[in-house]
A tleap script that builds the chain and sets N, CA, C and O, in Angstrom:
source leaprc.protein.ff14SB
mol = sequence {
  NMET TYR VAL SER PRO LEU LEU LEU ARG GLU
  ARG THR ARG ILE VAL GLY PHE ALA ASN ARG
  HIE ARG LEU PRO SER SER PHE GLY ILE ARG
  ASP PHE VAL GLU VAL GLY GLY LEU PHE SER
  TYR ALA PRO ASP ALA PRO ALA THR ILE ALA
  GLN SER MET VAL TYR ILE ASP LYS ILE LEU
  ARG GLY SER ARG PRO ALA ASP LEU PRO VAL
  GLU GLN PRO THR LYS PHE GLU LEU VAL ILE
  ASN LEU LYS THR ALA LYS THR LEU GLY LEU
  THR ILE PRO GLN THR LEU LEU GLN ARG ALA
  ASP GLN VAL ILE CGLN
}
set mol.1.N position { 5.685 -5.644 1.447 }
set mol.1.CA position { 5.602 -5.015 2.905 }
set mol.1.C position { 4.323 -6.113 3.182 }
set mol.1.O position { 3.318 -6.437 2.548 }
set mol.2.N position { 4.959 -6.519 4.547 }
set mol.2.CA position { 3.923 -7.975 5.422 }
set mol.2.C position { 3.608 -6.753 6.271 }
set mol.2.O position { 4.162 -5.750 6.720 }
set mol.3.N position { 2.044 -7.561 6.251 }
set mol.3.CA position { 0.897 -7.315 7.494 }
set mol.3.C position { 0.220 -8.680 8.046 }
set mol.3.O position { 0.030 -9.703 7.388 }
set mol.4.N position { -0.140 -8.428 9.583 }
set mol.4.CA position { 0.101 -9.925 9.904 }
set mol.4.C position { -1.343 -10.575 9.532 }
set mol.4.O position { -1.682 -9.401 9.384 }
set mol.5.N position { -2.041 -11.016 9.358 }
set mol.5.CA position { -3.409 -11.926 9.182 }
set mol.5.C position { -3.803 -11.111 9.809 }
set mol.5.O position { -4.061 -9.973 9.418 }
set mol.6.N position { -3.895 -11.431 10.628 }
set mol.6.CA position { -4.927 -10.673 12.519 }
set mol.6.C position { -5.870 -9.215 11.638 }
set mol.6.O position { -6.992 -8.986 11.188 }
set mol.7.N position { -4.105 -8.310 11.845 }
set mol.7.CA position { -4.541 -6.608 11.276 }
set mol.7.C position { -5.378 -6.861 9.681 }
set mol.7.O position { -6.471 -6.332 9.484 }
set mol.8.N position { -4.715 -7.709 8.642 }
set mol.8.CA position { -5.778 -8.170 7.641 }
set mol.8.C position { -7.196 -8.452 7.238 }
set mol.8.O position { -7.863 -7.970 6.322 }
set mol.9.N position { -7.585 -9.635 8.432 }
set mol.9.CA position { -8.371 -9.425 8.648 }
set mol.9.C position { -9.557 -8.439 9.285 }
set mol.9.O position { -10.752 -8.659 9.092 }
set mol.10.N position { -9.196 -7.642 9.846 }
set mol.10.CA position { -10.192 -6.960 10.998 }
set mol.10.C position { -9.197 -5.863 10.434 }
set mol.10.O position { -8.363 -5.195 11.045 }
set mol.11.N position { -9.537 -5.873 9.055 }
set mol.11.CA position { -9.430 -4.072 8.098 }
set mol.11.C position { -10.144 -4.084 8.383 }
set mol.11.O position { -9.793 -3.912 9.551 }
set mol.12.N position { -11.159 -4.146 8.442 }
set mol.12.CA position { -12.917 -3.694 7.929 }
set mol.12.C position { -13.113 -2.990 9.021 }
set mol.12.O position { -13.775 -1.973 8.816 }
set mol.13.N position { -12.575 -3.265 10.775 }
set mol.13.CA position { -12.829 -3.136 12.230 }
set mol.13.C position { -12.436 -1.753 12.287 }
set mol.13.O position { -12.968 -0.747 12.756 }
set mol.14.N position { -11.453 -1.960 11.734 }
set mol.14.CA position { -9.652 -1.059 11.811 }
set mol.14.C position { -9.775 0.406 11.251 }
set mol.14.O position { -9.152 1.395 11.637 }
set mol.15.N position { -10.908 0.306 10.051 }
set mol.15.CA position { -10.978 1.768 8.942 }
set mol.15.C position { -12.482 2.106 9.641 }
set mol.15.O position { -13.071 3.187 9.633 }
set mol.16.N position { -12.863 0.969 10.180 }
set mol.16.CA position { -14.346 1.672 10.735 }
set mol.16.C position { -14.244 2.802 12.312 }
set mol.16.O position { -14.937 3.741 12.704 }
set mol.17.N position { -13.515 2.387 12.636 }
set mol.17.CA position { -12.861 2.355 14.131 }
set mol.17.C position { -12.023 3.753 13.635 }
set mol.17.O position { -12.258 4.568 14.527 }
set mol.18.N position { -11.529 4.119 13.055 }
set mol.18.CA position { -10.406 5.504 12.833 }
set mol.18.C position { -11.913 6.042 12.144 }
set mol.18.O position { -12.469 6.431 13.171 }
set mol.19.N position { -12.903 6.294 11.021 }
set mol.19.CA position { -13.141 6.820 10.536 }
set mol.19.C position { -14.409 7.315 11.223 }
set mol.19.O position { -14.835 8.461 11.078 }
set mol.20.N position { -15.011 6.342 12.012 }
set mol.20.CA position { -16.140 6.777 13.568 }
set mol.20.C position { -15.880 8.577 14.041 }
set mol.20.O position { -16.340 9.716 13.958 }
set mol.21.N position { -14.582 7.583 14.663 }
set mol.21.CA position { -13.703 9.319 15.246 }
set mol.21.C position { -12.720 10.196 14.472 }
set mol.21.O position { -11.734 10.855 14.803 }
set mol.22.N position { -13.537 9.889 12.982 }
set mol.22.CA position { -13.106 11.061 12.554 }
set mol.22.C position { -11.922 11.473 12.460 }
set mol.22.O position { -11.665 12.676 12.409 }
set mol.23.N position { -10.514 10.028 12.401 }
set mol.23.CA position { -9.192 10.330 11.890 }
set mol.23.C position { -8.293 9.870 10.378 }
set mol.23.O position { -8.346 8.969 9.542 }
set mol.24.N position { -7.909 10.449 10.504 }
set mol.24.CA position { -7.161 10.284 8.910 }
set mol.24.C position { -6.222 10.090 9.101 }
set mol.24.O position { -5.364 10.514 9.875 }
set mol.25.N position { -6.377 8.610 7.562 }
set mol.25.CA position { -6.299 6.946 8.617 }
set mol.25.C position { -4.969 6.782 7.157 }
set mol.25.O position { -5.446 6.833 6.023 }
set mol.26.N position { -3.639 6.624 7.263 }
set mol.26.CA position { -2.409 6.439 6.328 }
set mol.26.C position { -2.132 4.442 6.093 }
set mol.26.O position { -2.013 3.770 7.118 }
set mol.27.N position { -2.075 3.840 4.892 }
set mol.27.CA position { -1.696 2.580 5.128 }
set mol.27.C position { -1.150 1.529 4.001 }
set mol.27.O position { -1.314 1.411 2.786 }
set mol.28.N position { -0.489 0.890 4.910 }
set mol.28.CA position { 1.027 0.368 3.940 }
set mol.28.C position { 0.593 -0.435 3.117 }
set mol.28.O position { 1.309 -0.884 2.222 }
set mol.29.N position { -0.996 -0.849 3.312 }
set mol.29.CA position { -1.213 -1.233 1.873 }
set mol.29.C position { -2.757 -0.652 0.952 }
set mol.29.O position { -3.234 0.462 1.170 }
set mol.30.N position { -3.175 -1.330 0.254 }
set mol.30.CA position { -4.376 -0.547 -0.702 }
set mol.30.C position { -5.395 -1.564 -0.310 }
set mol.30.O position { -6.348 -1.266 -1.029 }
set mol.31.N position { -5.839 -2.848 0.594 }
set mol.31.CA position { -6.793 -3.129 0.918 }
set mol.31.C position { -7.476 -2.339 1.771 }
set mol.31.O position { -8.620 -1.947 1.546 }
set mol.32.N position { -6.725 -2.028 2.926 }
set mol.32.CA position { -7.198 -0.938 3.543 }
set mol.32.C position { -7.820 0.233 2.955 }
set mol.32.O position { -8.374 1.179 3.514 }
set mol.33.N position { -7.660 0.039 1.951 }
set mol.33.CA position { -8.272 1.717 1.204 }
set mol.33.C position { -9.450 1.395 0.359 }
set mol.33.O position { -10.249 2.262 0.004 }
set mol.34.N position { -9.574 -0.152 -0.035 }
set mol.34.CA position { -10.731 -0.190 -0.540 }
set mol.34.C position { -11.917 -0.563 0.790 }
set mol.34.O position { -12.847 0.231 0.644 }
set mol.35.N position { -12.058 -1.049 1.430 }
set mol.35.CA position { -12.494 -1.057 2.800 }
set mol.35.C position { -12.587 0.772 3.148 }
set mol.35.O position { -11.412 0.550 2.854 }
set mol.36.N position { -12.688 1.543 3.308 }
set mol.36.CA position { -12.524 2.937 3.009 }
set mol.36.C position { -11.443 3.800 3.927 }
set mol.36.O position { -11.813 4.886 4.375 }
set mol.37.N position { -10.487 3.453 4.127 }
set mol.37.CA position { -9.171 3.878 5.009 }
set mol.37.C position { -8.979 5.219 3.908 }
set mol.37.O position { -9.556 4.999 2.843 }
set mol.38.N position { -8.465 6.199 3.955 }
set mol.38.CA position { -8.159 7.445 3.144 }
set mol.38.C position { -7.414 7.088 2.240 }
set mol.38.O position { -7.768 7.100 1.061 }
set mol.39.N position { -5.824 6.567 2.790 }
set mol.39.CA position { -5.229 6.547 1.201 }
set mol.39.C position { -3.835 5.385 1.999 }
set mol.39.O position { -3.300 5.355 3.107 }
set mol.40.N position { -3.713 4.674 0.895 }
set mol.40.CA position { -1.860 4.034 0.808 }
set mol.40.C position { -1.138 4.672 0.285 }
set mol.40.O position { -1.258 5.477 -0.639 }
set mol.41.N position { 0.094 4.170 1.160 }
set mol.41.CA position { 1.294 4.176 -0.164 }
set mol.41.C position { 1.765 3.115 0.674 }
set mol.41.O position { 1.685 2.896 1.883 }
set mol.42.N position { 2.451 2.316 -0.624 }
set mol.42.CA position { 3.833 1.286 -0.259 }
set mol.42.C position { 3.935 0.894 -1.761 }
set mol.42.O position { 3.175 0.996 -2.724 }
set mol.43.N position { 5.394 0.324 -1.531 }
set mol.43.CA position { 6.014 -0.217 -2.889 }
set mol.43.C position { 4.362 -1.116 -3.526 }
set mol.43.O position { 3.437 -1.534 -2.830 }
set mol.44.N position { 4.471 -1.151 -4.671 }
set mol.44.CA position { 4.248 -1.818 -5.921 }
set mol.44.C position { 4.392 -3.640 -5.512 }
set mol.44.O position { 5.460 -4.232 -5.358 }
set mol.45.N position { 2.863 -4.307 -5.394 }
set mol.45.CA position { 3.199 -5.480 -5.230 }
set mol.45.C position { 4.368 -6.663 -6.108 }
set mol.45.O position { 5.462 -7.215 -5.990 }
set mol.46.N position { 2.875 -6.490 -7.255 }
set mol.46.CA position { 3.819 -7.372 -8.367 }
set mol.46.C position { 4.895 -6.547 -8.566 }
set mol.46.O position { 5.823 -7.178 -8.060 }
set mol.47.N position { 5.424 -5.309 -9.085 }
set mol.47.CA position { 6.775 -4.588 -9.262 }
set mol.47.C position { 7.968 -5.215 -7.806 }
set mol.47.O position { 9.188 -5.184 -7.965 }
set mol.48.N position { 7.400 -5.673 -6.646 }
set mol.48.CA position { 7.765 -6.354 -5.075 }
set mol.48.C position { 8.206 -7.414 -6.051 }
set mol.48.O position { 9.371 -7.513 -6.434 }
set mol.49.N position { 6.803 -8.540 -6.601 }
set mol.49.CA position { 6.924 -9.917 -6.480 }
set mol.49.C position { 8.596 -10.593 -7.512 }
set mol.49.O position { 9.530 -11.372 -7.321 }
set mol.50.N position { 7.943 -9.391 -8.903 }
set mol.50.CA position { 8.788 -9.852 -9.771 }
set mol.50.C position { 10.560 -9.155 -9.901 }
set mol.50.O position { 11.273 -9.508 -10.840 }
set mol.51.N position { 11.037 -8.222 -8.895 }
set mol.51.CA position { 11.786 -7.772 -8.182 }
set mol.51.C position { 12.653 -9.454 -7.560 }
set mol.51.O position { 13.770 -9.900 -7.822 }
set mol.52.N position { 11.433 -10.053 -6.603 }
set mol.52.CA position { 11.816 -11.271 -5.981 }
set mol.52.C position { 12.500 -12.159 -6.659 }
set mol.52.O position { 13.511 -12.693 -6.203 }
set mol.53.N position { 11.862 -12.479 -8.179 }
set mol.53.CA position { 11.855 -13.857 -8.696 }
set mol.53.C position { 13.343 -13.701 -9.603 }
set mol.53.O position { 13.889 -14.673 -10.125 }
set mol.54.N position { 13.983 -12.007 -9.693 }
set mol.54.CA position { 15.029 -12.214 -10.176 }
set mol.54.C position { 16.320 -12.912 -8.786 }
set mol.54.O position { 17.237 -13.696 -9.026 }
set mol.55.N position { 16.168 -12.651 -8.189 }
set mol.55.CA position { 16.614 -13.065 -6.769 }
set mol.55.C position { 16.625 -14.600 -6.941 }
set mol.55.O position { 17.668 -15.221 -7.140 }
set mol.56.N position { 15.793 -14.994 -6.882 }
set mol.56.CA position { 15.349 -16.464 -6.991 }
set mol.56.C position { 16.006 -17.138 -8.319 }
set mol.56.O position { 16.840 -18.043 -8.324 }
set mol.57.N position { 15.550 -16.618 -9.211 }
set mol.57.CA position { 16.415 -16.789 -10.672 }
set mol.57.C position { 17.944 -17.212 -10.507 }
set mol.57.O position { 18.520 -18.295 -10.614 }
set mol.58.N position { 18.492 -15.539 -10.116 }
set mol.58.CA position { 20.198 -15.820 -9.581 }
set mol.58.C position { 21.175 -16.962 -8.784 }
set mol.58.O position { 22.357 -17.301 -8.814 }
set mol.59.N position { 19.604 -17.443 -7.852 }
set mol.59.CA position { 20.371 -18.136 -6.792 }
set mol.59.C position { 20.002 -19.661 -7.074 }
set mol.59.O position { 20.683 -20.587 -6.635 }
set mol.60.N position { 18.751 -19.846 -7.921 }
set mol.60.CA position { 18.584 -20.694 -8.743 }
set mol.60.C position { 19.881 -21.389 -9.689 }
set mol.60.O position { 20.170 -22.565 -9.906 }
set mol.61.N position { 20.270 -20.586 -9.966 }
set mol.61.CA position { 21.847 -20.594 -11.703 }
set mol.61.C position { 22.834 -20.671 -10.725 }
set mol.61.O position { 23.704 -20.979 -11.541 }
set mol.62.N position { 23.416 -20.654 -9.710 }
set mol.62.CA position { 24.253 -20.951 -8.588 }
set mol.62.C position { 25.103 -19.288 -7.419 }
set mol.62.O position { 26.197 -19.326 -6.855 }
set mol.63.N position { 24.341 -18.367 -7.424 }
set mol.63.CA position { 25.091 -17.257 -7.482 }
set mol.63.C position { 24.550 -17.903 -5.623 }
set mol.63.O position { 23.661 -18.721 -5.386 }
set mol.64.N position { 25.369 -17.249 -4.694 }
set mol.64.CA position { 25.479 -17.311 -3.486 }
set mol.64.C position { 25.093 -15.855 -2.660 }
set mol.64.O position { 25.844 -14.922 -2.374 }
set mol.65.N position { 23.291 -16.067 -2.326 }
set mol.65.CA position { 22.661 -15.163 -1.113 }
set mol.65.C position { 23.114 -14.065 -0.948 }
set mol.65.O position { 22.814 -12.927 -1.309 }
set mol.66.N position { 24.260 -14.749 -0.065 }
set mol.66.CA position { 24.926 -13.209 0.736 }
set mol.66.C position { 26.078 -12.812 0.033 }
set mol.66.O position { 27.106 -12.564 0.663 }
set mol.67.N position { 26.021 -12.682 -1.693 }
set mol.67.CA position { 26.633 -12.037 -2.978 }
set mol.67.C position { 26.105 -11.418 -3.435 }
set mol.67.O position { 26.756 -10.588 -4.070 }
set mol.68.N position { 24.955 -11.325 -3.486 }
set mol.68.CA position { 23.843 -10.733 -3.775 }
set mol.68.C position { 23.454 -9.478 -3.325 }
set mol.68.O position { 22.893 -9.872 -2.303 }
set mol.69.N position { 23.293 -8.075 -3.290 }
set mol.69.CA position { 23.302 -6.783 -2.861 }
set mol.69.C position { 21.863 -6.826 -2.632 }
set mol.69.O position { 21.071 -7.261 -3.468 }
set mol.70.N position { 21.398 -6.175 -1.003 }
set mol.70.CA position { 20.783 -5.880 -0.814 }
set mol.70.C position { 19.910 -4.371 -1.692 }
set mol.70.O position { 20.359 -3.229 -1.785 }
set mol.71.N position { 18.678 -4.864 -2.187 }
set mol.71.CA position { 17.973 -3.789 -3.091 }
set mol.71.C position { 16.307 -2.947 -2.154 }
set mol.71.O position { 15.416 -3.317 -1.389 }
set mol.72.N position { 16.653 -1.936 -2.730 }
set mol.72.CA position { 14.444 -1.503 -2.132 }
set mol.72.C position { 13.799 -1.382 -3.125 }
set mol.72.O position { 14.140 -1.177 -4.290 }
set mol.73.N position { 13.060 -1.482 -2.767 }
set mol.73.CA position { 11.334 -1.032 -3.861 }
set mol.73.C position { 11.962 0.224 -4.781 }
set mol.73.O position { 12.878 0.933 -4.363 }
set mol.74.N position { 11.471 0.356 -5.810 }
set mol.74.CA position { 11.681 1.076 -6.801 }
set mol.74.C position { 10.116 1.437 -7.429 }
set mol.74.O position { 10.106 2.409 -8.184 }
set mol.75.N position { 9.419 1.078 -7.305 }
set mol.75.CA position { 8.215 1.353 -7.979 }
set mol.75.C position { 7.346 1.480 -6.503 }
set mol.75.O position { 7.375 0.497 -5.763 }
set mol.76.N position { 6.702 2.492 -6.150 }
set mol.76.CA position { 5.421 2.839 -4.823 }
set mol.76.C position { 4.032 3.251 -5.893 }
set mol.76.O position { 3.949 3.827 -6.977 }
set mol.77.N position { 2.921 2.545 -4.837 }
set mol.77.CA position { 1.890 2.849 -5.746 }
set mol.77.C position { 0.635 4.250 -4.154 }
set mol.77.O position { 0.155 3.920 -3.070 }
set mol.78.N position { 0.620 5.318 -4.710 }
set mol.78.CA position { -0.486 5.502 -3.721 }
set mol.78.C position { -1.841 5.592 -4.589 }
set mol.78.O position { -2.038 5.677 -5.801 }
set mol.79.N position { -2.886 5.528 -3.213 }
set mol.79.CA position { -4.539 4.424 -4.128 }
set mol.79.C position { -4.737 5.927 -2.550 }
set mol.79.O position { -4.007 6.295 -1.629 }
set mol.80.N position { -6.035 6.293 -3.024 }
set mol.80.CA position { -6.871 7.806 -2.628 }
set mol.80.C position { -8.026 6.622 -2.345 }
set mol.80.O position { -8.313 5.529 -2.833 }
set mol.81.N position { -8.483 7.421 -1.351 }
set mol.81.CA position { -10.825 6.742 -1.291 }
set mol.81.C position { -10.738 8.283 -1.315 }
set mol.81.O position { -10.025 8.926 -0.544 }
set mol.82.N position { -11.586 8.856 -2.341 }
set mol.82.CA position { -11.855 10.140 -2.438 }
set mol.82.C position { -13.251 10.223 -1.400 }
set mol.82.O position { -13.328 11.175 -0.623 }
set mol.83.N position { -14.628 8.901 -1.440 }
set mol.83.CA position { -15.164 9.275 -0.728 }
set mol.83.C position { -14.712 9.629 0.792 }
set mol.83.O position { -14.872 10.668 1.432 }
set mol.84.N position { -14.188 8.592 1.091 }
set mol.84.CA position { -13.462 9.533 3.145 }
set mol.84.C position { -12.778 10.514 3.228 }
set mol.84.O position { -12.524 10.960 4.347 }
set mol.85.N position { -12.335 11.067 2.202 }
set mol.85.CA position { -11.402 12.188 2.361 }
set mol.85.C position { -12.877 13.606 2.365 }
set mol.85.O position { -12.703 14.650 2.993 }
set mol.86.N position { -14.120 13.352 1.615 }
set mol.86.CA position { -15.683 13.910 2.004 }
set mol.86.C position { -16.390 13.720 3.039 }
set mol.86.O position { -17.191 14.521 3.520 }
set mol.87.N position { -16.106 12.568 3.457 }
set mol.87.CA position { -16.484 12.027 4.716 }
set mol.87.C position { -16.195 12.808 5.471 }
set mol.87.O position { -17.040 13.604 5.880 }
set mol.88.N position { -14.727 12.841 5.963 }
set mol.88.CA position { -14.235 13.141 7.292 }
set mol.88.C position { -13.440 14.571 6.571 }
set mol.88.O position { -12.230 14.760 6.695 }
set mol.89.N position { -14.051 15.191 6.067 }
set mol.89.CA position { -14.664 16.814 5.195 }
set mol.89.C position { -13.049 17.503 5.280 }
set mol.89.O position { -12.577 18.556 5.709 }
set mol.90.N position { -12.541 16.326 4.646 }
set mol.90.CA position { -10.990 16.734 3.990 }
set mol.90.C position { -10.444 17.006 2.227 }
set mol.90.O position { -10.593 16.131 1.374 }
set mol.91.N position { -9.878 18.227 1.963 }
set mol.91.CA position { -10.055 18.255 0.516 }
set mol.91.C position { -8.761 17.910 0.467 }
set mol.91.O position { -7.968 18.356 1.295 }
set mol.92.N position { -8.353 16.986 -0.612 }
set mol.92.CA position { -7.485 15.857 -1.344 }
set mol.92.C position { -6.863 17.098 -2.584 }
set mol.92.O position { -7.391 17.438 -3.643 }
set mol.93.N position { -5.472 17.598 -1.911 }
set mol.93.CA position { -5.236 18.680 -3.153 }
set mol.93.C position { -5.005 17.449 -4.522 }
set mol.93.O position { -4.660 16.271 -4.613 }
set mol.94.N position { -5.569 18.906 -5.731 }
set mol.94.CA position { -5.153 17.954 -7.456 }
set mol.94.C position { -3.729 17.436 -7.647 }
set mol.94.O position { -3.441 16.362 -8.174 }
set mol.95.N position { -2.823 18.387 -7.123 }
set mol.95.CA position { -1.576 17.734 -7.367 }
set mol.95.C position { -1.344 16.336 -7.008 }
set mol.95.O position { -0.494 15.723 -7.654 }
set mol.96.N position { -2.040 15.691 -5.982 }
set mol.96.CA position { -1.516 14.991 -5.600 }
set mol.96.C position { -3.287 14.088 -5.886 }
set mol.96.O position { -3.145 12.902 -5.588 }
set mol.97.N position { -4.068 14.248 -6.134 }
set mol.97.CA position { -5.113 13.171 -6.739 }
set mol.97.C position { -4.628 13.186 -8.361 }
set mol.97.O position { -5.273 12.930 -9.377 }
set mol.98.N position { -3.513 13.509 -8.214 }
set mol.98.CA position { -3.408 13.483 -10.898 }
set mol.98.C position { -1.405 12.471 -10.120 }
set mol.98.O position { -0.582 11.826 -10.771 }
set mol.99.N position { -1.411 12.780 -8.831 }
set mol.99.CA position { -0.068 11.820 -8.567 }
set mol.99.C position { -0.324 10.213 -8.542 }
set mol.99.O position { 0.402 9.452 -9.181 }
set mol.100.N position { -1.766 9.613 -7.497 }
set mol.100.CA position { -2.548 8.628 -7.345 }
set mol.100.C position { -2.253 7.687 -8.326 }
set mol.100.O position { -2.721 8.061 -9.401 }
set mol.101.N position { -1.636 6.558 -8.410 }
set mol.101.CA position { -1.631 5.497 -9.044 }
set mol.101.C position { -3.515 5.133 -9.170 }
set mol.101.O position { -4.041 5.555 -10.200 }
set mol.102.N position { -4.331 4.474 -8.270 }
set mol.102.CA position { -5.676 4.584 -8.265 }
set mol.102.C position { -6.592 6.109 -7.525 }
set mol.102.O position { -5.981 6.835 -6.741 }
set mol.103.N position { -7.462 6.287 -7.753 }
set mol.103.CA position { -8.614 7.101 -6.806 }
set mol.103.C position { -9.748 7.285 -6.265 }
set mol.103.O position { -10.259 8.404 -6.307 }
set mol.104.N position { -10.263 6.417 -5.757 }
set mol.104.CA position { -11.308 5.368 -5.013 }
set mol.104.C position { -12.258 6.616 -5.342 }
set mol.104.O position { -11.807 7.743 -5.134 }
set mol.105.N position { -13.461 6.474 -5.812 }
set mol.105.CA position { -14.448 7.250 -5.874 }
set mol.105.C position { -15.287 7.186 -4.935 }
set mol.105.O position { -16.275 7.921 -4.939 }
savepdb mol mol.pdb
quit
């Protein structure tokens, strides 16, 4: 997922604002959760890059880009910040925690 450099640079301020105002927040990349956002659910970056490399290989071997099918990401990553959930007074269901790829304490 593309995130503008401005938003990425200001992620700490954005997350801080949401937390100060007790707003549960979800994001499209894990960087926001690592600085205190509640959770992110997004295509797994390494898997997406690997999928892109297959396309690049096909093009370099002579395939026409217009002939290649459009593919959606197949692997997604769920990251939950439990510390933020507790600060906001939220209880994350155990079933959701078990599905998470990463839980930040």
